[in-house]
C-alpha positions as CSV (number, residue, x, y, z in Angstrom):
1,M,0.0,0.0,0.1
2,A,1.2,3.4,-0.7
3,L,2.1,5.4,2.4
4,R,1.8,9.1,2.4
5,H,2.1,12.0,4.6
6,S,1.4,15.8,4.3
7,Q,3.8,18.4,5.4
8,R,2.9,21.5,7.0
9,P,5.3,24.4,7.6
10,V,5.6,25.8,11.0
11,P,5.8,29.5,11.3
12,S,9.2,30.6,12.6
13,C,9.8,32.8,15.6
14,R,11.5,36.3,15.1
15,R,12.9,36.3,18.7
16,A,16.7,36.0,19.2
17,Y,19.2,35.8,22.2
18,A,22.8,34.5,22.5
19,P,24.0,32.9,25.6
20,S,27.5,33.7,27.1
21,P,30.3,31.5,26.2
22,A,30.9,30.9,30.0
23,S,27.4,29.2,30.3
24,A,25.7,26.8,28.3
25,L,22.4,28.9,28.4
26,V,22.5,32.4,29.5
27,P,19.8,34.0,27.2
28,R,19.5,37.9,26.6
29,A,15.8,37.2,26.3
30,P,14.4,34.4,28.1
31,P,12.9,31.6,25.9
32,R,9.6,30.2,26.5
33,R,9.5,27.6,29.1
34,V,9.7,23.9,28.2
35,A,6.6,22.2,29.4
36,A,7.6,19.5,32.2
37,A,4.4,17.4,31.9
38,R,4.2,14.3,29.9
39,P,3.8,15.2,26.2
40,F,0.5,14.8,24.4
41,V,0.9,14.2,20.7
42,V,-1.4,16.0,18.4
43,V,-1.2,14.7,14.8
44,G,-0.2,17.4,12.4
45,A,0.2,20.2,15.0
46,P,3.4,21.7,16.0
47,L,5.1,20.7,19.3
48,A,6.2,23.6,21.8
49,S,8.0,21.1,24.0
50,Q,9.9,17.7,23.9
51,A,10.6,15.1,26.5
52,R,14.0,13.6,27.0
53,P,15.1,11.5,23.9
54,V,14.8,7.8,23.8
55,R,18.0,6.2,22.8
56,G,17.9,3.9,19.7
57,Q,15.0,5.9,17.8
58,H,16.5,6.8,14.5
59,C,15.1,9.3,12.2
60,A,17.2,10.1,9.2
61,A,20.8,9.9,7.8
62,V,22.5,13.4,7.6
63,E,24.6,13.8,4.3
64,A,26.9,16.7,5.7
65,A,30.4,15.9,5.6
66,S,31.9,15.7,9.1
67,N,35.2,17.5,8.1
68,S,33.9,20.2,5.5
69,V,34.9,23.8,6.0
70,P,32.8,25.9,5.2
71,P,30.2,23.5,6.5
72,S,28.5,21.4,3.9
73,M,24.6,21.9,4.5
74,A,22.3,18.9,4.0
75,S,18.5,18.9,4.2
76,I,16.6,16.3,6.0
77,D,13.0,17.7,4.9
78,A,11.9,16.8,1.4
79,T,10.4,19.8,0.6
80,G,11.0,23.0,-1.7
81,E,10.7,25.4,1.0
82,A,13.4,26.3,3.6
83,S,14.0,23.3,5.7
84,M,16.3,22.0,8.6
85,Q,19.9,21.7,7.9
86,I,22.9,20.3,10.2
87,S,26.4,20.7,9.7
88,V,29.5,19.6,11.8
89,D,32.9,21.2,11.9
90,N,35.5,19.2,13.7
91,T,38.7,21.0,12.5
92,S,38.3,24.8,13.0
93,D,38.1,24.8,16.6
94,A,41.0,23.1,18.7
95,A,38.9,22.8,22.0
96,C,35.5,21.6,20.8
97,T,33.4,20.4,17.8
98,T,31.3,23.0,16.4
99,I,27.7,22.0,15.2
100,R,25.6,24.4,13.3
101,I,21.6,24.0,12.8
102,V,19.9,26.1,10.6
103,G,16.2,26.3,9.8
104,P,12.7,28.0,10.4
105,G,11.3,27.6,13.9
106,Q,11.4,28.8,17.4
107,S,14.3,29.8,19.6
108,D,13.2,27.5,22.5
109,C,14.7,24.6,20.3
110,L,18.1,25.6,21.4
111,L,17.3,24.8,25.1
112,L,15.8,21.6,24.2
113,L,19.0,20.8,22.0
114,V,21.4,21.6,24.9
115,N,19.4,19.9,27.7
116,T,19.2,16.8,25.4
117,L,23.1,16.8,24.9
118,F,23.6,17.3,28.6
119,S,21.2,14.4,29.4
120,E,23.3,12.1,27.0
121,G,26.6,13.1,28.8
122,Y,27.9,15.5,26.1
123,R,29.6,18.6,27.5
124,V,28.4,21.8,25.8
125,H,30.6,24.6,26.2
126,S,28.4,27.4,24.6
127,S,25.5,27.7,22.5
128,Q,24.0,30.7,20.8
129,F,21.6,31.4,17.9
130,E,21.0,34.2,15.4
131,E,18.2,35.1,13.0
132,A,18.9,35.9,9.3
133,D,16.3,36.0,6.3
134,G,13.6,34.4,8.6
135,L,15.8,31.5,9.4
136,L,17.3,30.6,12.9
137,N,21.1,29.5,13.2
138,F,22.0,27.7,16.0
139,T,25.7,27.2,17.1
140,L,26.9,24.8,19.7
141,R,30.5,24.1,20.6
142,V,30.5,20.5,22.2
143,A,33.2,18.1,23.5
144,G,33.0,14.4,24.1
145,R,31.3,12.6,26.9
146,D,34.6,11.3,28.1
147,G,36.7,14.6,27.2
148,K,39.1,12.3,25.3
149,Q,39.6,11.1,21.7
150,A,38.1,14.2,20.1
151,R,38.5,15.2,16.7
152,P,40.5,13.6,14.0
153,G,44.3,14.5,13.5
154,S,47.2,13.4,15.5
155,E,47.0,11.2,18.5
156,A,48.1,14.2,20.7
157,G,45.4,16.3,19.2
158,R,42.6,14.1,20.3
159,Q,41.6,15.8,23.6
160,A,38.7,18.0,23.4
161,G,36.3,17.7,20.5
162,L,34.1,14.7,19.2
163,S,35.6,11.4,18.0
164,D,34.3,10.4,14.6
165,V,32.1,7.8,16.4
166,Q,30.9,10.6,18.8
167,V,30.2,13.0,15.7
168,A,28.0,10.3,14.1
169,E,26.1,9.8,17.3
170,A,25.7,13.5,18.3
171,R,24.5,14.4,14.7
172,E,21.8,11.6,15.0
173,L,20.9,12.8,18.5
174,I,20.5,16.5,17.3
175,E,18.6,15.4,14.0
176,R,16.2,13.5,16.1
177,V,15.6,16.3,18.5
178,V,15.2,19.1,15.7
179,S,13.3,16.9,13.4
180,T,10.2,16.6,16.0
181,S,10.7,20.3,17.0
182,S,9.2,23.8,15.6
183,M,12.3,23.9,13.4
184,S,11.1,20.9,11.3
185,V,8.6,21.1,8.6
186,R,7.5,17.7,9.3
187,P,4.1,16.8,11.0
188,A,4.4,16.5,14.7
189,I,3.7,12.9,14.8
190,Y,7.5,12.0,13.8
191,G,10.1,11.4,16.1
192,M,11.0,10.5,19.6
193,V,8.0,12.3,21.4
194,A,5.7,9.8,19.8
195,E,8.1,6.8,21.2
196,R,8.2,8.6,24.6
197,E,4.3,8.7,24.8
198,L,4.1,5.3,23.9
199,E,6.4,4.2,26.8
200,R,4.0,6.4,29.0
201,L,1.0,4.7,27.8
202,E,2.3,1.2,28.1
203,S,3.2,1.6,31.7
204,T,-0.5,2.6,32.7
205,S,-2.0,0.6,35.2
206,P,-4.4,-2.2,34.3
207,D,-7.7,-0.4,35.4
208,E,-6.5,2.6,33.2
209,A,-5.7,0.5,30.4
210,M,-9.3,-0.6,30.3
211,S,-10.3,2.9,29.1
212,D,-11.4,3.0,25.4
213,A,-9.7,6.4,25.1
214,L,-6.5,5.3,26.4
215,E,-6.4,2.3,24.0
216,L,-7.2,4.4,21.0
217,E,-4.5,7.0,22.2
218,R,-1.9,4.1,22.4
219,A,-2.9,2.7,19.0
220,A,-2.5,6.2,17.6
221,T,0.9,6.7,19.3
222,E,1.9,3.4,17.8
223,V,1.2,4.7,14.3
224,A,3.3,7.8,15.1
225,V,6.2,5.8,16.4
226,A,5.8,3.4,13.1
227,A,5.4,6.4,10.8
228,S,8.8,8.1,12.3
229,K,10.8,4.9,11.6
230,F,9.4,4.5,8.1
231,A,10.2,8.1,7.3
232,A,13.7,7.6,8.8
233,A,14.2,4.3,6.7
234,E,13.2,6.2,3.5
235,R,15.7,8.8,4.2
236,R,18.5,6.4,4.7
237,V,17.6,4.8,1.1
238,Q,17.7,8.2,-0.4
239,A,21.0,9.0,1.1
240,A,22.6,5.5,0.2
241,A,21.3,6.1,-3.4
242,Q,22.6,9.5,-3.6
243,K,26.0,8.2,-2.4
244,K,25.8,5.4,-4.8
245,D,26.4,2.9,-2.1
246,A,25.0,-0.3,-3.3
247,A,25.6,-2.3,0.1
248,K,24.3,0.5,2.4
249,Q,21.2,0.9,-0.2
250,A,20.3,-2.8,-0.1
251,S,20.5,-2.7,3.7
252,A,18.4,0.3,4.0
253,E,15.7,-1.0,1.6
254,R,15.5,-3.9,3.9
255,E,15.0,-1.7,6.8
256,R,12.6,0.3,5.0
257,S,10.5,-2.8,4.0
258,E,10.4,-3.9,7.7
259,A,9.4,-0.4,8.7
260,A,6.8,-0.3,6.0
261,S,5.4,-3.7,7.4
262,V,5.3,-2.2,11.2
263,L,3.5,0.8,9.8
264,E,0.9,-1.1,7.9
265,R,0.2,-3.3,10.7
266,A,-0.2,-0.3,13.1
267,I,-2.6,1.4,10.7
268,A,-4.7,-1.7,10.4
269,A,-4.8,-1.8,14.3
270,I,-6.2,1.6,14.5
271,E,-8.5,0.9,11.6
272,A,-10.1,-2.2,13.4
273,L,-10.4,-0.1,16.7
274,V,-12.2,2.6,15.0
275,I,-14.5,0.2,13.4
276,S,-15.1,-1.6,16.7
277,R,-16.2,1.7,18.4
278,R,-18.9,1.8,15.5
279,Q,-19.9,-1.5,16.0
280,V,-19.5,-3.1,19.3
281,G,-21.9,-2.7,22.0
282,T,-24.4,-0.6,19.9
283,G,-27.8,-2.1,20.5
284,A,-30.6,-1.6,18.1
285,P,-33.4,0.8,19.4
286,A,-36.6,-0.7,20.5
287,E,-39.0,-0.5,17.8
288,E,-42.4,1.5,18.3
289,P,-45.6,-0.4,17.7
290,R,-46.8,-0.3,14.4
291,S,-50.0,-1.4,12.5
292,A,-50.1,-4.8,10.3
293,A,-50.3,-2.4,7.2
294,D,-47.1,-0.8,8.2
295,V,-45.2,-3.9,8.8
296,L,-46.4,-5.3,5.5
297,K,-45.3,-2.2,3.7
298,A,-41.7,-2.2,5.3
299,Q,-41.3,-5.9,4.5
300,M,-42.2,-5.3,0.8
301,E,-39.9,-2.2,0.7
302,A,-36.9,-4.3,2.2
303,A,-37.6,-7.2,-0.1
304,A,-37.4,-4.8,-3.0
305,V,-33.8,-3.6,-2.2
306,A,-32.3,-6.6,-0.5
307,P,-29.5,-8.5,-2.0
308,P,-30.3,-12.2,-2.9
309,Q,-29.8,-14.4,-0.2
310,Q,-27.5,-17.4,-0.3
311,V,-29.5,-20.7,0.0
312,G,-28.1,-23.9,0.0
313,T,-30.1,-27.0,-1.0
314,G,-27.8,-30.0,-0.2
315,P,-26.1,-31.4,2.9
316,A,-23.1,-29.2,3.1
317,A,-22.1,-29.2,7.1
318,G,-25.1,-31.6,7.9
319,S,-27.6,-30.7,10.6
320,G,-25.9,-27.5,11.7
321,Y,-25.1,-29.2,15.2
322,E,-22.1,-31.2,13.7
323,I,-18.7,-31.5,15.5
324,L,-16.0,-33.0,13.5
325,L,-12.9,-34.9,14.5
326,Q,-10.1,-35.3,12.0
327,A,-8.9,-38.9,13.1
328,F,-5.5,-39.1,11.5
329,N,-2.5,-36.9,10.9
330,W,0.2,-37.2,8.1
331,E,2.0,-40.1,9.8
332,S,-0.9,-42.3,10.7
333,H,0.0,-44.9,8.0
334,K,3.2,-45.6,10.2
335,K,1.2,-46.4,13.4
336,G,1.0,-50.1,13.4
337,T,-1.7,-51.1,15.8
338,D,-2.9,-47.6,16.1
339,L,-3.6,-47.4,12.3
340,P,-6.8,-45.3,11.6
341,P,-9.3,-48.3,11.1
342,L,-8.2,-50.0,14.2
343,Y,-7.9,-47.0,16.2
344,V,-11.3,-45.8,15.0
345,A,-12.9,-48.9,16.0
346,A,-11.5,-48.8,19.5
347,R,-12.4,-45.1,20.1
348,A,-15.6,-44.7,18.6
349,K,-17.8,-45.0,21.8
350,E,-15.4,-42.4,23.4
351,W,-15.8,-40.0,20.8
352,A,-19.4,-40.3,20.6
353,D,-19.3,-39.7,24.6
354,E,-17.2,-36.6,24.1
355,G,-19.6,-34.9,21.8
356,F,-18.2,-35.7,18.4
357,T,-20.9,-36.3,15.6
358,A,-18.5,-37.1,12.6
359,V,-15.2,-38.5,12.1
360,W,-13.0,-37.7,9.1
361,L,-10.9,-40.6,7.8
362,P,-8.1,-40.7,5.3
363,P,-8.4,-41.5,1.7
364,P,-9.6,-45.1,1.6
365,S,-8.2,-46.2,-1.7
366,D,-4.9,-47.8,-2.9
367,S,-2.3,-45.1,-3.4
368,V,1.1,-44.4,-4.9
369,S,1.8,-42.3,-1.5
370,P,1.1,-44.0,1.7
371,Q,-0.9,-41.0,2.9
372,G,-3.5,-41.7,0.2
373,Y,-3.5,-38.5,-1.9
374,L,-2.1,-40.1,-4.9
375,P,-4.7,-42.5,-5.5
376,R,-4.2,-45.2,-8.3
377,D,-6.9,-48.1,-8.1
378,L,-10.0,-46.4,-6.6
379,Y,-12.0,-49.6,-6.0
380,Q,-9.1,-51.2,-4.1
381,L,-9.9,-50.5,-0.3
382,N,-6.6,-52.3,1.0
383,S,-4.3,-49.3,1.7
384,A,-1.4,-48.6,3.8
385,Y,-3.9,-47.6,6.4
386,G,-5.0,-51.0,6.7
387,T,-7.3,-53.9,5.0
388,E,-10.8,-53.6,3.6
389,G,-12.2,-55.5,6.3
390,E,-10.6,-53.3,9.1
391,L,-12.0,-50.1,7.4
392,R,-15.6,-51.8,7.2
393,A,-15.3,-52.8,10.8
394,A,-14.4,-49.3,12.0
395,L,-17.2,-47.6,10.1
396,S,-19.6,-50.1,11.5
397,A,-18.3,-49.2,15.2
398,L,-18.8,-45.4,14.5
399,H,-22.6,-46.1,13.3
400,E,-23.1,-48.2,16.4
401,H,-22.5,-45.2,18.5
402,G,-24.3,-42.7,16.2
403,V,-21.3,-41.1,14.6
404,K,-20.9,-40.3,10.9
405,A,-18.0,-41.5,8.7
406,I,-16.5,-39.0,6.4
407,A,-14.3,-40.3,3.6
408,D,-11.5,-38.1,2.1
409,I,-12.3,-38.1,-1.7
410,V,-9.3,-37.4,-3.9
411,I,-10.7,-37.1,-7.6
412,N,-9.0,-34.0,-8.8
413,H,-6.0,-36.3,-10.1
414,R,-5.3,-39.9,-10.2
415,C,-2.0,-42.0,-10.8
416,A,-1.9,-44.4,-13.7
417,S,-0.8,-47.9,-13.4
418,F,0.9,-48.2,-16.9
419,Q,3.0,-46.4,-19.3
420,G,1.3,-45.4,-22.6
421,D,2.6,-43.9,-25.7
422,G,5.9,-42.1,-25.5
423,G,6.5,-43.8,-22.0
424,K,4.1,-41.4,-20.4
425,W,2.2,-42.7,-17.4
426,N,-1.3,-42.4,-18.4
427,K,-3.0,-45.9,-18.5
428,F,-5.0,-46.7,-15.6
429,G,-5.7,-50.1,-14.1
430,G,-8.3,-51.7,-12.0
431,R,-12.0,-51.4,-12.3
432,L,-11.6,-47.9,-13.8
433,A,-9.4,-48.8,-16.6
434,W,-9.2,-45.2,-18.4
435,D,-6.7,-44.1,-21.0
436,S,-5.1,-40.8,-21.7
437,S,-8.5,-39.5,-23.0
438,A,-9.4,-39.2,-19.4
439,I,-6.6,-36.7,-18.7
440,C,-6.7,-33.0,-19.1
441,N,-4.7,-31.8,-22.0
442,N,-3.0,-28.7,-20.4
443,N,0.1,-30.7,-18.7
444,P,2.2,-32.4,-21.6
445,A,3.9,-34.5,-19.1
446,W,1.1,-37.0,-19.0
447,G,0.0,-36.7,-22.7
448,G,-3.7,-36.1,-21.8
449,R,-6.2,-36.0,-24.6
450,G,-9.1,-34.9,-22.6
451,G,-10.6,-31.3,-22.2
452,R,-8.9,-28.2,-20.8
453,K,-8.6,-27.9,-17.1
454,T,-11.3,-26.3,-15.3
455,G,-9.0,-25.3,-12.1
456,D,-5.7,-25.3,-10.9
457,D,-3.2,-27.9,-12.3
458,Y,-1.8,-30.4,-9.8
459,P,1.4,-31.2,-11.5
460,A,2.4,-34.3,-9.4
461,A,-0.3,-36.6,-11.1
462,P,-2.5,-36.9,-14.2
463,N,-5.5,-34.3,-13.6
464,I,-8.9,-35.8,-14.4
465,D,-11.1,-34.3,-16.9
466,H,-14.6,-33.8,-15.1
467,T,-16.2,-32.4,-18.2
468,Q,-16.8,-35.8,-19.7
469,E,-19.9,-37.3,-18.8
470,R,-18.7,-40.9,-18.9
471,I,-15.9,-39.8,-16.2
472,R,-18.4,-38.3,-14.0
473,A,-20.7,-41.4,-14.0
474,D,-17.7,-43.6,-13.2
475,I,-16.8,-41.2,-10.2
476,T,-20.4,-41.0,-9.1
477,E,-20.7,-44.8,-9.2
478,W,-17.4,-45.2,-7.1
479,L,-18.9,-42.8,-4.7
480,R,-22.1,-44.8,-4.4
481,Y,-20.1,-47.9,-3.7
482,L,-18.1,-46.0,-0.8
483,K,-21.6,-45.6,0.8
484,T,-22.3,-49.3,0.4
485,V,-19.0,-49.9,2.6
486,G,-20.4,-47.4,5.1
487,F,-19.3,-43.9,4.4
488,D,-21.5,-41.0,5.1
489,G,-20.2,-38.1,3.6
490,W,-17.4,-36.6,1.6
491,R,-14.5,-34.2,2.3
492,F,-13.3,-33.1,-1.2
493,D,-9.5,-32.7,-1.7
494,F,-7.9,-29.9,-3.7
495,V,-11.3,-28.6,-4.9
496,R,-9.7,-25.5,-6.7
497,G,-8.4,-28.1,-9.3
498,Y,-12.0,-28.7,-10.9
499,G,-15.2,-26.8,-11.2
500,G,-17.7,-26.6,-8.2
501,Q,-20.6,-27.5,-10.7
502,Y,-19.3,-31.0,-11.0
503,I,-19.1,-31.3,-7.2
504,K,-22.6,-30.4,-7.1
505,Q,-23.5,-33.2,-9.5
506,Y,-21.6,-36.0,-7.2
507,I,-23.5,-34.6,-4.2
508,D,-26.9,-34.7,-5.8
509,A,-26.3,-38.1,-7.2
510,T,-25.0,-39.7,-4.0
511,V,-26.8,-37.6,-1.2
512,P,-24.4,-37.6,1.4
513,Q,-25.2,-36.5,5.0
514,M,-22.2,-34.2,4.9
515,A,-20.0,-32.7,2.1
516,F,-17.4,-30.2,2.3
517,G,-14.3,-29.2,0.2
518,E,-10.6,-28.1,0.6
519,F,-10.7,-24.6,-1.0
520,W,-7.2,-23.6,0.3
521,D,-6.6,-20.0,-1.1
522,T,-3.7,-17.7,0.0
523,C,-4.8,-14.8,2.4
524,E,-4.7,-11.2,1.5
525,Y,-1.3,-9.7,2.4
526,S,0.5,-6.3,2.1
527,G,4.3,-7.5,1.9
528,S,4.5,-9.8,4.9
529,V,1.7,-8.2,6.8
530,L,-1.8,-10.0,6.8
531,N,-4.4,-7.4,5.7
532,Y,-7.0,-6.5,8.3
533,N,-9.4,-6.6,5.5
534,Q,-9.9,-10.2,4.4
535,D,-13.1,-9.8,2.6
536,A,-11.7,-10.7,-0.8
537,H,-10.3,-13.8,0.5
538,R,-13.2,-15.3,2.1
539,Q,-15.5,-14.1,-0.8
540,R,-13.4,-16.4,-3.1
541,T,-14.4,-19.3,-0.8
542,V,-18.0,-18.2,-0.9
543,N,-17.9,-18.1,-4.6
544,W,-16.7,-21.7,-4.6
545,C,-19.6,-22.7,-2.3
546,D,-22.0,-21.0,-4.5
547,S,-20.3,-22.7,-7.6
548,T,-21.6,-26.1,-5.9
549,G,-25.2,-24.7,-5.6
550,G,-24.5,-24.3,-1.9
551,T,-24.7,-28.1,-1.5
552,A,-21.1,-28.1,-0.1
553,A,-19.5,-26.4,2.7
554,A,-15.7,-25.3,2.9
555,F,-12.9,-25.2,5.2
556,D,-12.7,-21.6,6.7
557,F,-9.1,-20.8,5.9
558,T,-9.9,-17.1,6.5
559,T,-10.8,-17.7,10.0
560,K,-7.6,-19.9,10.6
561,G,-5.4,-17.3,9.0
562,V,-6.9,-14.3,10.9
563,L,-7.1,-16.1,14.4
564,Q,-3.6,-17.4,14.2
565,E,-2.2,-13.8,13.3
566,A,-4.1,-12.3,15.8
567,L,-3.3,-14.5,18.8
568,G,0.4,-14.9,17.7
569,R,1.2,-11.4,17.3
570,G,-1.2,-9.9,20.2
571,E,-3.7,-8.4,17.6
572,L,-7.0,-9.4,18.7
573,W,-8.6,-6.4,17.1
574,R,-8.3,-8.4,14.0
575,L,-11.2,-10.7,15.3
576,V,-14.0,-8.3,14.0
577,D,-14.6,-7.0,10.4
578,A,-15.7,-3.6,9.3
579,R,-19.3,-4.5,10.0
580,G,-19.0,-6.1,13.5
581,R,-19.0,-9.6,12.3
582,P,-16.3,-12.4,12.6
583,P,-13.8,-11.9,9.9
584,G,-13.8,-15.3,8.5
585,L,-16.2,-17.3,6.3
586,V,-18.1,-17.5,9.5
587,G,-18.9,-13.7,9.2
588,M,-20.4,-14.3,5.6
589,W,-22.0,-17.8,5.4
590,S,-21.6,-19.6,8.6
591,S,-23.5,-22.6,7.9
592,R,-21.1,-23.2,5.0
593,A,-18.0,-22.7,7.3
594,I,-15.9,-25.8,8.6
595,T,-13.6,-24.0,11.2
596,F,-10.6,-25.7,12.3
597,I,-7.1,-24.8,13.8
598,D,-4.9,-27.4,12.0
599,N,-5.0,-30.5,9.9
600,H,-2.4,-33.1,8.4
601,D,-1.1,-30.4,5.8
602,T,-1.0,-27.3,7.9
603,G,0.2,-29.0,11.2
604,S,1.5,-32.6,12.0
605,T,4.9,-33.3,10.5
606,L,4.3,-31.2,7.3
607,N,3.8,-28.1,9.2
608,H,2.9,-26.1,6.0
609,W,1.0,-23.5,8.0
610,P,1.0,-24.4,11.7
611,F,-1.1,-22.6,14.4
612,P,1.0,-21.2,17.1
613,S,1.4,-24.0,19.6
614,N,1.2,-21.6,22.6
615,H,-2.0,-20.3,21.6
616,L,-4.1,-23.5,20.8
617,Q,-6.2,-23.2,23.9
618,E,-7.4,-19.8,22.7
619,G,-7.8,-21.0,19.1
620,Y,-10.2,-23.9,20.4
621,A,-12.0,-21.6,22.7
622,Y,-12.8,-19.4,19.6
623,I,-14.0,-22.3,17.0
624,L,-15.9,-24.1,19.7
625,T,-18.0,-21.3,21.0
626,H,-18.6,-19.5,17.7
627,P,-20.9,-20.5,14.8
628,G,-19.5,-22.6,11.9
629,T,-18.9,-26.6,12.1
630,P,-15.8,-26.9,14.2
631,C,-13.1,-29.6,13.2
632,V,-10.9,-30.9,16.1
633,F,-7.6,-32.3,15.0
634,V,-6.7,-35.6,16.5
635,D,-3.1,-34.3,17.4
636,H,-4.6,-31.7,19.7
637,I,-7.2,-33.7,21.6
638,N,-4.5,-36.5,22.0
639,G,-1.6,-34.2,23.1
640,D,-1.3,-31.8,25.9
641,G,-3.3,-32.9,28.9
642,K,-4.6,-29.3,29.7
643,L,-5.4,-28.8,26.1
644,R,-7.6,-32.1,26.2
645,K,-9.2,-31.0,29.2
646,L,-10.3,-27.6,27.8
647,I,-11.4,-29.2,24.3
648,L,-13.6,-31.7,26.3
649,E,-15.2,-28.7,28.4
650,L,-15.8,-26.6,25.3
651,L,-17.4,-29.4,23.6
652,R,-19.9,-30.0,26.6
653,I,-20.5,-26.4,26.7
654,R,-21.4,-26.1,22.9
655,K,-23.6,-29.1,23.2
656,D,-25.6,-27.9,26.2
657,A,-26.0,-24.3,25.0
658,G,-27.0,-25.4,21.5
659,V,-24.3,-23.4,19.7
660,N,-24.7,-24.4,16.0
661,A,-23.5,-23.4,12.5
662,R,-25.9,-20.5,12.3
663,S,-25.6,-19.2,15.8
664,K,-25.6,-15.2,16.4
665,V,-22.3,-13.6,17.6
666,A,-22.4,-10.3,19.1
667,V,-18.6,-9.0,19.4
668,R,-18.4,-7.0,22.6
669,R,-14.8,-6.1,22.8
670,A,-11.8,-6.2,20.1
671,A,-8.7,-4.8,21.2
672,P,-4.9,-5.7,20.9
673,D,-5.0,-7.7,24.2
674,V,-8.5,-9.0,24.4
675,Y,-11.3,-10.2,22.5
676,A,-14.8,-10.9,24.0
677,A,-18.0,-12.0,22.4
678,T,-21.6,-13.4,23.4
679,I,-23.1,-16.2,21.3
680,D,-26.8,-16.8,21.1
681,D,-26.9,-14.8,24.5
682,R,-26.0,-18.0,26.1
683,V,-22.3,-18.2,25.9
684,A,-19.7,-15.6,26.6
685,V,-16.0,-16.1,25.8
686,K,-13.0,-13.9,26.4
687,L,-9.7,-14.6,24.8
688,G,-6.2,-12.6,25.5
689,A,-4.6,-11.2,28.8
690,G,-6.8,-8.3,28.9
691,A,-9.6,-8.0,31.4
692,W,-13.3,-8.5,30.5
693,S,-16.2,-10.2,32.1
694,P,-20.0,-10.6,31.0
695,N,-21.0,-9.7,34.3
696,D,-19.2,-6.5,34.6
697,Q,-20.5,-5.6,31.4
698,R,-24.1,-6.6,32.2
699,A,-24.0,-8.4,28.8
700,C,-27.5,-9.4,27.7
701,D,-28.9,-8.3,31.0
702,K,-28.0,-11.7,32.4
703,E,-26.0,-13.4,35.2
704,W,-23.2,-15.5,34.1
705,R,-21.1,-18.2,35.6
706,L,-17.6,-19.2,34.5
707,S,-17.8,-22.6,33.0
708,A,-14.4,-23.4,31.5
709,S,-11.0,-21.4,31.6
710,G,-7.4,-22.0,30.3
711,Q,-4.4,-20.0,29.3
712,N,-5.8,-16.7,28.3
713,V,-9.2,-18.2,28.0
714,A,-12.6,-17.9,30.0
715,V,-15.8,-19.1,29.0
716,W,-19.1,-18.3,30.7
717,T,-22.6,-19.5,30.5
718,V,-26.0,-18.1,31.6
719,S,-26.7,-19.2,35.1
720,A,-29.8,-21.2,35.6
């Protein structure tokens, strides 16, 4: 994103005074006193005072040569008008280094400069200023902090002025002071005053930190600090470019990129906070009584302008009260006696008792890869996971305890059993003995003679041409066969590879109890920063669900991306969108959202996009209390004892409170350190280290009792 700032000139002061050389500051006319109170940053307004600088805050590189006489002046303000300039003379005066600063502004900046240098340990022998042509000219005679190793030259001469290192440090320090003072034409948000203000805000007491005004003030100050560092990095890039120093320029550009990311993140944070102030905690006014005619008229008017409703006709996420368990990970084919079929058969009753209504199993067919995602002979159900008999026994055990069995359906691609013409692997074996005409023709590696691909290519195997009626008929018949084996629903793998209209046909023809797809799309980023607004990302998932006629649900990758970014970075303001809704697919079409924390791809041993392990409790507290259909990963419920305990408590709360795929969420608070929401006015959840309680807020005008808690997690239910 483009980052811009306006520059406003600050009127200069016409007063002048000159301190005596015997004293650092003995003004002829007293300057305006520097306020001792804590500074308050007003964006775009000049600052009359500054706080003591914070070491390490960089603003910009100064181009003046250290030893040039007469001084070489270099501007640090990119404007066509008079701007602040700094020069250093380390040779003319044997006793001190002479520093001159010229620019528009007010004389009290000299007081700030001298006090700052003293506070950093420099010895200021004298300081004075004069006015000429509307500009102030400050001159300071400065010695080193240790009084030794001063200016360049002979070793004997290094006694009073500044060393080369001290020259660079002092120049940078002065630039930081002046760049945020009335001598600078840059807005007052820049520089160390904002950083000092941020330190003050971060040190406030917990009670004070609950103030909405303070929260916004902190966010605004973070933008100020980030903007200052971004501007400083930009100047370092320009300075290196002017010197034609490629190495320094590359380093400065990396710093600029990092600073831009920080600034974009800070801007997103304050955007979210502003939005939350418009949305959170605003109740609808009570409606006045109206006649039946008025009600009918209002309904007709609303229908005339309302957008078309998204209506699904198929199974999608099932009843709306489903809770999924993914019963395998990437290494499950290696588990010996704990292979999925045997494992599932042994645990079916336990899972049913815990509240799971459906179990997602790995691909059932023979496969080139042991995990099952390179299927070969679809009808061959002896796989690396076990025998067909063991699979059937596991499915029967699930049904005995009222749990649905979901098969992982991999039909975007299929591996051939034999080589065809030209030695290409494009002749299939088994009951579905297709040839190269069943393969899409976009990838020459497989010699496909079918139609063009209707989605993204999967290069590791021949991509099946779903546009052909005979191919669709074969796949439909195979899915019907899986139902006779005992499967109740379908999880479609890599659905970006073929059109959603074909999935609709497979669903309509086989009538599963649940059907959902893996539409894994990259979230929206600006550089390395996840955008606050993920509407475009989740809309693509909505569009895919629409392409199936609403018959299929989809994994909510938007919620996963936003949730793990929010928790991992302490940016819980991300958990509400611009309209006050949850920011994922859940906020757009919750009945079609399969929410999850990790799966065999994102977590397990692949770890393609893992959820931060120290925030798993918060992640599950979110998806198990919110609408959508949650999916729990077997690694998590079988892992850490505290995590398992919390998951089981959350499953009980979800079931007892009747939370379902279409439940209503009211976001009560969304700040950097706390997120709070109520669901159906029956469940309240708080994530993050910040303080919040539904009883303190009188949420829904009800009494609440704490029903579950964990690391930065609290969940309440309505008292009976």
